[in-house]
BALO-710248 format. One record per residue (C-alpha): x, y, z. Coordinates in steps of 0.05 Angstrom, whole numbers, plus 5000, padded with zeros to 4 digits. Layout:
BEGIN
+------+------+------+
!   xx !   yy !   zz !
+------+------+------+
!    X !    Y !    Z !
...
+------+------+------+
// end
This chain:
BEGIN
+------+------+------+
!   xx !   yy !   zz !
+------+------+------+
! 5004 ! 5000 ! 4998 !
! 5026 ! 5067 ! 4980 !
! 5014 ! 5134 ! 5018 !
! 5026 ! 5196 ! 4987 !
! 5052 ! 5254 ! 5023 !
! 5023 ! 5320 ! 5007 !
! 5020 ! 5393 ! 5039 !
! 4951 ! 5400 ! 5018 !
! 4889 ! 5373 ! 5066 !
! 4864 ! 5308 ! 5046 !
! 4797 ! 5267 ! 5066 !
! 4784 ! 5200 ! 5063 !
! 4715 ! 5170 ! 5056 !
! 4707 ! 5093 ! 5038 !
! 4648 ! 5043 ! 5029 !
! 4632 ! 4985 ! 5071 !
! 4575 ! 4965 ! 5119 !
! 4610 ! 4957 ! 5186 !
! 4598 ! 5010 ! 5238 !
! 4557 ! 5057 ! 5189 !
! 4518 ! 5078 ! 5247 !
! 4575 ! 5126 ! 5265 !
! 4579 ! 5192 ! 5223 !
! 4614 ! 5253 ! 5229 !
! 4679 ! 5291 ! 5215 !
! 4749 ! 5281 ! 5251 !
! 4798 ! 5345 ! 5238 !
! 4872 ! 5333 ! 5242 !
! 4923 ! 5381 ! 5230 !
! 4999 ! 5395 ! 5250 !
! 5067 ! 5358 ! 5236 !
! 5086 ! 5337 ! 5165 !
! 5132 ! 5284 ! 5198 !
! 5067 ! 5250 ! 5238 !
! 5027 ! 5260 ! 5175 !
! 5046 ! 5197 ! 5134 !
! 5024 ! 5157 ! 5202 !
! 4960 ! 5190 ! 5210 !
! 4943 ! 5187 ! 5133 !
! 4953 ! 5112 ! 5137 !
! 4910 ! 5107 ! 5201 !
! 4855 ! 5154 ! 5167 !
! 4853 ! 5107 ! 5102 !
! 4846 ! 5044 ! 5144 !
! 4796 ! 5074 ! 5191 !
! 4750 ! 5094 ! 5133 !
! 4743 ! 5021 ! 5114 !
! 4712 ! 5007 ! 5183 !
! 4672 ! 5065 ! 5192 !
! 4651 ! 5088 ! 5123 !
! 4606 ! 5151 ! 5139 !
! 4664 ! 5181 ! 5181 !
! 4710 ! 5237 ! 5142 !
! 4782 ! 5240 ! 5163 !
! 4811 ! 5307 ! 5140 !
! 4888 ! 5310 ! 5149 !
! 4929 ! 5369 ! 5136 !
! 4998 ! 5394 ! 5149 !
! 5019 ! 5460 ! 5171 !
! 5071 ! 5442 ! 5220 !
! 5077 ! 5425 ! 5292 !
! 5066 ! 5495 ! 5315 !
! 5018 ! 5520 ! 5259 !
! 4973 ! 5461 ! 5280 !
! 4975 ! 5479 ! 5351 !
! 4951 ! 5547 ! 5329 !
! 4893 ! 5519 ! 5300 !
! 4879 ! 5468 ! 5356 !
! 4882 ! 5521 ! 5409 !
! 4825 ! 5555 ! 5370 !
! 4782 ! 5491 ! 5371 !
! 4789 ! 5489 ! 5295 !
! 4817 ! 5418 ! 5303 !
! 4801 ! 5354 ! 5337 !
! 4870 ! 5326 ! 5336 !
! 4939 ! 5359 ! 5327 !
! 5000 ! 5316 ! 5299 !
! 5059 ! 5337 ! 5336 !
! 5137 ! 5317 ! 5328 !
! 5148 ! 5349 ! 5394 !
! 5115 ! 5358 ! 5456 !
! 5068 ! 5419 ! 5472 !
! 5096 ! 5489 ! 5491 !
! 5076 ! 5517 ! 5552 !
! 5052 ! 5579 ! 5509 !
! 5008 ! 5532 ! 5470 !
! 4983 ! 5497 ! 5528 !
! 4961 ! 5567 ! 5556 !
! 4927 ! 5585 ! 5491 !
! 4889 ! 5524 ! 5491 !
! 4870 ! 5533 ! 5567 !
! 4846 ! 5603 ! 5546 !
! 4792 ! 5577 ! 5500 !
! 4771 ! 5523 ! 5548 !
! 4810 ! 5467 ! 5517 !
! 4845 ! 5413 ! 5549 !
! 4883 ! 5354 ! 5516 !
! 4900 ! 5283 ! 5520 !
! 4975 ! 5271 ! 5496 !
! 4978 ! 5201 ! 5458 !
! 5053 ! 5182 ! 5437 !
! 5048 ! 5142 ! 5373 !
! 5123 ! 5125 ! 5349 !
! 5196 ! 5136 ! 5346 !
! 5229 ! 5179 ! 5297 !
! 5303 ! 5198 ! 5281 !
! 5318 ! 5266 ! 5246 !
! 5362 ! 5251 ! 5188 !
! 5417 ! 5291 ! 5163 !
! 5420 ! 5280 ! 5081 !
! 5462 ! 5298 ! 5025 !
! 5456 ! 5288 ! 4949 !
! 5475 ! 5222 ! 4920 !
! 5534 ! 5252 ! 4880 !
! 5565 ! 5277 ! 4946 !
! 5623 ! 5243 ! 4954 !
! 5662 ! 5272 ! 5011 !
! 5615 ! 5270 ! 5065 !
! 5623 ! 5203 ! 5102 !
! 5592 ! 5226 ! 5175 !
! 5584 ! 5291 ! 5212 !
! 5597 ! 5307 ! 5282 !
! 5546 ! 5347 ! 5328 !
! 5599 ! 5399 ! 5337 !
! 5602 ! 5402 ! 5260 !
! 5524 ! 5409 ! 5255 !
! 5525 ! 5465 ! 5307 !
! 5577 ! 5499 ! 5269 !
! 5533 ! 5496 ! 5205 !
! 5468 ! 5510 ! 5237 !
! 5480 ! 5561 ! 5301 !
! 5458 ! 5635 ! 5292 !
! 5505 ! 5680 ! 5254 !
! 5545 ! 5617 ! 5225 !
! 5604 ! 5632 ! 5186 !
! 5596 ! 5567 ! 5147 !
! 5588 ! 5587 ! 5070 !
! 5627 ! 5522 ! 5040 !
! 5644 ! 5453 ! 5052 !
! 5711 ! 5476 ! 5067 !
! 5682 ! 5521 ! 5125 !
! 5656 ! 5459 ! 5160 !
! 5719 ! 5413 ! 5156 !
! 5783 ! 5436 ! 5119 !
! 5789 ! 5375 ! 5080 !
! 5723 ! 5386 ! 5045 !
! 5715 ! 5421 ! 4979 !
! 5717 ! 5497 ! 4974 !
! 5647 ! 5496 ! 4945 !
! 5583 ! 5533 ! 4968 !
! 5542 ! 5495 ! 5012 !
! 5470 ! 5493 ! 4997 !
! 5421 ! 5484 ! 5063 !
! 5353 ! 5457 ! 5068 !
! 5312 ! 5454 ! 5132 !
! 5242 ! 5459 ! 5159 !
! 5209 ! 5518 ! 5170 !
! 5198 ! 5554 ! 5241 !
! 5126 ! 5527 ! 5250 !
! 5158 ! 5455 ! 5250 !
! 5166 ! 5415 ! 5307 !
! 5227 ! 5382 ! 5271 !
! 5261 ! 5449 ! 5270 !
! 5246 ! 5460 ! 5344 !
! 5271 ! 5390 ! 5366 !
! 5334 ! 5397 ! 5319 !
! 5355 ! 5464 ! 5341 !
! 5347 ! 5450 ! 5415 !
! 5383 ! 5382 ! 5407 !
! 5441 ! 5414 ! 5365 !
! 5446 ! 5487 ! 5386 !
! 5420 ! 5476 ! 5455 !
! 5355 ! 5517 ! 5446 !
! 5294 ! 5510 ! 5410 !
! 5277 ! 5560 ! 5353 !
! 5353 ! 5585 ! 5355 !
! 5385 ! 5575 ! 5285 !
! 5419 ! 5614 ! 5227 !
! 5367 ! 5645 ! 5182 !
! 5402 ! 5634 ! 5112 !
! 5377 ! 5564 ! 5088 !
! 5313 ! 5543 ! 5044 !
! 5256 ! 5532 ! 5093 !
! 5194 ! 5496 ! 5084 !
! 5139 ! 5457 ! 5128 !
! 5129 ! 5407 ! 5066 !
! 5183 ! 5357 ! 5072 !
! 5176 ! 5338 ! 4999 !
! 5204 ! 5406 ! 4982 !
! 5267 ! 5394 ! 5022 !
! 5275 ! 5326 ! 4990 !
! 5273 ! 5357 ! 4923 !
! 5320 ! 5411 ! 4944 !
! 5377 ! 5362 ! 4971 !
! 5364 ! 5315 ! 4909 !
! 5369 ! 5375 ! 4861 !
! 5437 ! 5400 ! 4880 !
! 5508 ! 5362 ! 4892 !
! 5529 ! 5412 ! 4947 !
! 5460 ! 5407 ! 4983 !
! 5452 ! 5386 ! 5054 !
! 5388 ! 5387 ! 5097 !
! 5344 ! 5348 ! 5153 !
! 5276 ! 5321 ! 5162 !
! 5236 ! 5259 ! 5185 !
! 5262 ! 5183 ! 5179 !
! 5206 ! 5170 ! 5142 !
! 5215 ! 5217 ! 5085 !
! 5291 ! 5190 ! 5083 !
! 5261 ! 5122 ! 5077 !
! 5215 ! 5138 ! 5023 !
! 5267 ! 5174 ! 4984 !
! 5329 ! 5131 ! 4998 !
! 5342 ! 5122 ! 4925 !
! 5350 ! 5198 ! 4915 !
! 5389 ! 5217 ! 4973 !
! 5443 ! 5194 ! 5025 !
! 5432 ! 5195 ! 5103 !
! 5496 ! 5218 ! 5139 !
! 5517 ! 5180 ! 5200 !
! 5522 ! 5225 ! 5264 !
! 5577 ! 5224 ! 5311 !
! 5559 ! 5248 ! 5380 !
! 5628 ! 5233 ! 5408 !
! 5613 ! 5162 ! 5417 !
! 5625 ! 5141 ! 5343 !
! 5583 ! 5152 ! 5284 !
! 5516 ! 5123 ! 5281 !
! 5466 ! 5118 ! 5216 !
! 5391 ! 5127 ! 5236 !
! 5359 ! 5054 ! 5227 !
! 5295 ! 5027 ! 5260 !
! 5342 ! 4993 ! 5311 !
! 5388 ! 5052 ! 5326 !
! 5332 ! 5101 ! 5332 !
! 5288 ! 5049 ! 5376 !
! 5349 ! 5034 ! 5423 !
! 5362 ! 5110 ! 5427 !
! 5432 ! 5094 ! 5398 !
! 5421 ! 5151 ! 5344 !
! 5426 ! 5209 ! 5390 !
! 5417 ! 5264 ! 5402 !
! 5366 ! 5262 ! 5341 !
! 5321 ! 5204 ! 5362 !
! 5253 ! 5228 ! 5388 !
! 5181 ! 5207 ! 5404 !
! 5126 ! 5236 ! 5364 !
! 5055 ! 5245 ! 5386 !
! 4980 ! 5263 ! 5369 !
! 4938 ! 5314 ! 5412 !
! 4866 ! 5301 ! 5422 !
! 4822 ! 5355 ! 5445 !
! 4786 ! 5333 ! 5509 !
! 4716 ! 5364 ! 5479 !
! 4729 ! 5331 ! 5415 !
! 4742 ! 5265 ! 5448 !
! 4671 ! 5263 ! 5471 !
! 4642 ! 5254 ! 5405 !
! 4637 ! 5184 ! 5387 !
! 4674 ! 5189 ! 5317 !
! 4737 ! 5222 ! 5352 !
! 4737 ! 5171 ! 5404 !
! 4733 ! 5113 ! 5358 !
! 4789 ! 5144 ! 5310 !
! 4835 ! 5152 ! 5372 !
! 4823 ! 5084 ! 5393 !
! 4831 ! 5050 ! 5324 !
! 4895 ! 5099 ! 5314 !
! 4929 ! 5064 ! 5384 !
! 4908 ! 4995 ! 5359 !
! 4932 ! 5000 ! 5289 !
! 4994 ! 5043 ! 5304 !
! 5046 ! 4987 ! 5312 !
! 5030 ! 4960 ! 5242 !
! 5018 ! 5021 ! 5209 !
! 5080 ! 5057 ! 5239 !
! 5129 ! 5007 ! 5208 !
! 5094 ! 5011 ! 5135 !
! 5108 ! 5084 ! 5132 !
! 5182 ! 5080 ! 5155 !
! 5181 ! 5099 ! 5229 !
! 5195 ! 5059 ! 5292 !
! 5137 ! 5035 ! 5333 !
! 5133 ! 5036 ! 5407 !
! 5134 ! 4977 ! 5451 !
! 5065 ! 4941 ! 5453 !
! 5062 ! 4958 ! 5526 !
! 5062 ! 5032 ! 5511 !
! 5007 ! 5027 ! 5463 !
! 4965 ! 4985 ! 5514 !
! 4980 ! 5045 ! 5568 !
! 4965 ! 5097 ! 5522 !
! 4897 ! 5064 ! 5507 !
! 4879 ! 5053 ! 5576 !
! 4898 ! 5122 ! 5601 !
! 4858 ! 5155 ! 5543 !
! 4794 ! 5118 ! 5552 !
! 4794 ! 5126 ! 5630 !
! 4807 ! 5203 ! 5619 !
! 4755 ! 5210 ! 5570 !
! 4688 ! 5237 ! 5602 !
+------+------+------+
// end
């Protein structure tokens, strides 16, 4: 089964007889990193609940939380935990939430397939590239043995949870970064950018690398303990640090009272292990999904 990645919101409606008594709409927005998982879940959910429309958009984790806090969406896909400011914005509108972990991800540093000189990169070198007021303009500025050619940088936009996580892990504080790079909340744009130039370097979620591994090359990251390539095993074990992380869905407590939303969240948790693998992410331990489901259903009034 192939799941297409798109920036524009998509809807899923399927025919069938099971659970035909449940109707309604479920509105999801947020992280482009979590989007492939939610899209896959929505497709399978539609087969079981044919009268429920699940709308899935991708405006970035931060952009999604803005809509979530206004009550415009039922669920926010998030590639980081909610910020205090986002929590407060939702609270002002009387919106609480349930945080549901759904998968592990590893932010993947990628270069063009024709790049022959980058065999690995250190955390210190990544900081040198991405820190505010960085002096890096050429590959030689990063490492003296690399060519004196202009480096072309691609990364998520400032509404992206991946941007927040990466900047905190590499630069020590979220949202602190150089400004001179090509930005997009659409990871497909970043893939195309890195693929399009021999001197390109970028970063985004592991699933987008897996989906495009014939077009790009992942760079092993050395945090001082040896260079580690992001794989399902190194991400699951936490060995791929500091760029391994947990991704989530946030469910509005008001929306969760609606049967179609509650059913969708339970279905999401039940199907996550299999579908997370299918779209290229790392599933949580089965025990964590069970705990998440019990906690969610106990909390929903």
